C-alpha positions in Angstrom: -26.4 27.2 27.5 -23.9 24.3 28.0 -26.1 22.3 26.2 -26.1 24.2 22.9 -22.3 24.7 23.3 -21.8 20.9 24.0 -24.5 20.1 21.2 -22.4 22.5 18.5 -19.2 21.0 19.4 -20.6 17.4 19.0 -22.4 18.2 15.4 -18.9 19.8 14.3 -17.1 16.8 15.6 -19.4 14.3 13.7 -19.2 16.4 10.7 -15.4 16.4 10.7 -14.7 12.8 11.5 -17.6 11.2 10.5 -17.6 12.4 6.6 -13.8 12.9 6.5 -12.2 14.2 3.4 -11.7 11.8 0.3 -8.6 9.3 0.8 -6.2 9.7 -2.1 -4.7 6.6 -3.5 -1.1 6.6 -4.4 -0.2 5.5 -7.7 1.8 2.4 -7.9 5.7 2.6 -8.3 7.1 2.5 -11.6 9.6 -0.2 -11.5 10.8 0.0 -14.7 12.7 3.1 -14.2 14.3 1.5 -10.9 18.1 1.6 -10.4 19.1 -0.7 -7.9 22.7 -1.2 -7.0 24.5 -4.3 -8.6 25.2 -6.5 -5.7 28.9 -7.6 -4.8 30.0 -10.9 -6.0 33.5 -10.7 -4.8 32.8 -13.6 -2.2 30.3 -15.6 -4.5 31.8 -18.5 -6.8 32.4 -17.5 -10.4 29.1 -18.4 -12.5 27.7 -17.8 -16.0 24.5 -17.9 -17.5 24.4 -18.1 -21.2 21.1 -16.8 -23.1 19.8 -18.4 -26.1 17.1 -17.1 -28.5 14.8 -20.2 -28.5 14.4 -23.7 -26.9 16.9 -25.3 -29.5 19.8 -23.7 -27.5 21.7 -23.0 -30.9 21.7 -19.2 -31.2 23.3 -17.6 -28.2 22.0 -14.0 -27.6 23.4 -12.8 -24.4 25.4 -13.7 -21.1 25.5 -12.6 -17.5 27.7 -13.5 -15.0 30.5 -12.8 -12.5 34.2 -13.4 -12.4 37.0 -12.7 -10.0 34.5 -10.5 -8.2 33.2 -8.2 -11.0 29.8 -8.7 -12.6 29.7 -8.5 -16.6 26.6 -8.9 -19.2 26.6 -8.7 -23.0 23.9 -9.2 -25.1 20.2 -9.6 -24.1 18.3 -12.1 -21.8 15.6 -14.4 -22.5 13.6 -17.4 -21.0 16.1 -19.7 -22.3 19.3 -19.9 -20.4 22.0 -22.6 -19.2 23.6 -21.9 -16.1 27.7 -22.8 -15.9 29.4 -22.7 -12.5 33.2 -21.4 -13.6 34.8 -23.1 -10.5 
């Protein structure tokens, strides 16, 4: 009797543990909608990034920077930028 009970329990355990349920994969987070807080720049040196439309650096399309502890931004960014320390 013990052998049949033990055998039944062992068979049930193997079915549950051995096969298991299918593992669902989580979808990757959509980082395009991520909103992060703007870091404090009060203790950072004032700086300015100027963005240009192309490698000739003639047409300015945007600026980003920190001045007097406040972040400011205007226009667009691009791969063509120049960094200017404001201090």
